[in-house]
C-alpha positions in Angstrom: -12.8 38.5 -2.9 -9.6 37.3 -1.3 -9.8 34.1 0.7 -8.5 33.9 4.2 -5.5 31.6 4.5 -5.9 29.2 7.5 -3.2 26.9 8.8 -3.8 23.2 8.5 -4.6 22.2 12.1 -5.7 18.6 11.4 -4.0 15.8 13.2 -3.5 13.5 10.3 -1.2 14.2 7.4 -3.5 12.3 5.0 -6.9 13.7 6.2 -7.7 16.9 4.2 -11.3 17.1 5.4 -10.4 17.8 9.0 -11.6 14.5 10.4 -9.5 11.7 11.7 -9.3 8.5 9.6 -7.4 6.0 11.7 -8.5 2.9 9.8 -7.7 4.4 6.4 -4.3 5.6 7.7 -3.5 2.2 9.1 -4.4 0.5 5.8 -2.3 3.0 3.9 0.8 2.3 6.2 0.3 -1.4 5.9 -0.1 -1.3 2.1 3.0 0.9 1.7 5.1 -1.3 4.0 4.0 -4.5 2.2 4.6 -2.9 -1.1 8.1 -1.9 -0.3 8.8 -5.4 1.2 7.4 -7.2 -1.8 9.2 -4.9 -4.3 12.6 -5.3 -2.6 12.4 -9.0 -2.0 11.3 -9.6 -5.6 14.8 -8.7 -6.8 16.1 -11.9 -5.3 15.1 -15.3 -6.8 15.4 -17.1 -3.5 12.9 -14.8 -1.7 10.0 -15.5 -4.0 7.8 -16.8 -1.2 8.1 -13.6 0.8 7.7 -11.5 -2.3 4.6 -13.2 -3.6 2.8 -13.5 -0.3 3.6 -9.9 0.8 2.5 -8.7 -2.6 -0.8 -10.6 -2.4 -1.6 -9.3 1.0 -0.6 -5.8 0.0 -2.9 -6.0 -3.0 -5.8 -7.1 -0.8 -5.2 -4.4 1.9 -4.7 -1.7 -0.8 -7.9 -2.7 -2.6 -9.9 -2.5 0.6 -8.2 0.8 1.5 -9.2 2.2 -1.9 -12.7 1.0 -1.3 -13.1 2.9 2.0 -10.7 5.8 1.5 -12.2 9.3 1.8 -9.5 11.7 0.7 -7.2 12.1 -2.3 -4.1 11.9 -0.3 -5.0 8.5 1.1 -5.8 7.3 -2.4 -2.5 8.5 -3.8 -0.5 6.6 -1.2 -2.6 3.5 -1.6 -2.0 3.6 -5.4 1.8 3.7 -4.8 1.6 0.8 -2.4 -0.7 -1.2 -4.7 1.7 -0.7 -7.6 4.7 -1.8 -5.6 2.8 -4.8 -4.2 1.6 -5.8 -7.7 5.1 -5.6 -9.2 6.5 -7.6 -6.3 3.7 -10.1 -6.5 4.1 -10.7 -10.2 7.9 -11.0 -10.0 7.5 -13.4 -7.1 5.1 -15.5 -9.1 7.5 -15.5 -12.0 10.4 -16.7 -9.7 8.5 -19.6 -8.2 5.1 -18.6 -6.9 3.2 -18.8 -3.6 4.1 -22.4 -2.9 7.1 -23.0 -5.3 9.5 -25.5 -3.9 7.4 -26.5 -0.9 5.5 -29.4 -2.5 
């Protein structure tokens, strides 16, 4: 039997179950933003404090977002943000760490 095609009328881009997920969407946006910040600043040795701290906070928010996420689209974005945060965090740690040069 042919299935009826229905347009996607949900309000959120990441909610595929038809329900709003404001907390999950916020965690996704924060994790992606911190991941991009951490990844970009990791390319510069002098910005290791920003890179390592943004990466650490991005890993924590991404892990909590994964724990409470409800749809596959949310998890996909969170994995991208977690990966970028982890790379930025590890490179920031290699360049001087969380407190490098302060003490």
